[in-house]
N, C-alpha and C positions, 0 to 999 in steps of 0.2 A: 672344700666340698660341702654342699648343703644337702640335706635330705628332708623330704616331706612325706610322711607315711601315715596311713589310716587303716583301721580295721577293728575287728571284734576282740573283746577280752571275755573269756569264759571263766566265771568263778565256779570252782568245784565245791562239792559238799565237804565242808570242813567241820571242825569242832567249834565251840564257842571261843576257844583260845587261839586258833590258827585258821586262816582262810587262804587256801592255795588258789592260784589262777594260772591260766595259760593264754597266750595271745599269738595271733599272726597278723602282721601289718604289711600292707603293700603300698607302693607309691613310686616316687621318682627322686632323682638326685640331680644336682647341678655341680659340675666340676669346672673350676676356673683356674687358669694358669697364665702367667705373664713373665716375660723375660726381655730385657733391653727394649722396651717399648712395643713388643709384639704381644698381643693378648689373644687367648683362645678359650673357648668354653664348649661344653657338651652336656646334653641331658641324657640320663640313663634310667634303667629300672632298678628299684630298691625293694628288698624284702627283709623283714625282721621277724624272727620267731623266738619265743621264749616263755618264761613264766616266773613266778615268784611266790612269796608268802607274806601275807599281811597279818598283823596281830592287833585286834581291836582293843582299845583301852577306854572307849566311851561309846555311847550309842551311835554317834555320827562320825567318829574319828578312829583311825587306825594308823599303825606305824608299819611301814614296809621294811621288813627285816632283811629280805634278800630278793634280788631280781637279777636274772641272767638272760641275755639275749645273744642271738647270732644275727649279724647284719651282713646281708649279701648285696653287692652292687655289681651292675653290669653296664659298662660303657664300651661302645663299639670301637672307637679309634685308639683306645689306650692299649699299647702292646708292652709286654715286659717279660 
């Protein structure tokens, strides 16, 4: 499965030591499968929401100490 997602990241007001952020990303996904010479593929909807925390250590650089996301995928013909 491949995903391609895009969207805004909102940086929240933080201190000089920590910069929290949240994001919501929307896009698509491609699911490919093959078995004994038979190949199948399908495109679907993908959404990711999450956030994290950056710690700056220089004027132009920061270290991302934590990031958590939830990835939702929707494919029509996948049953389970």
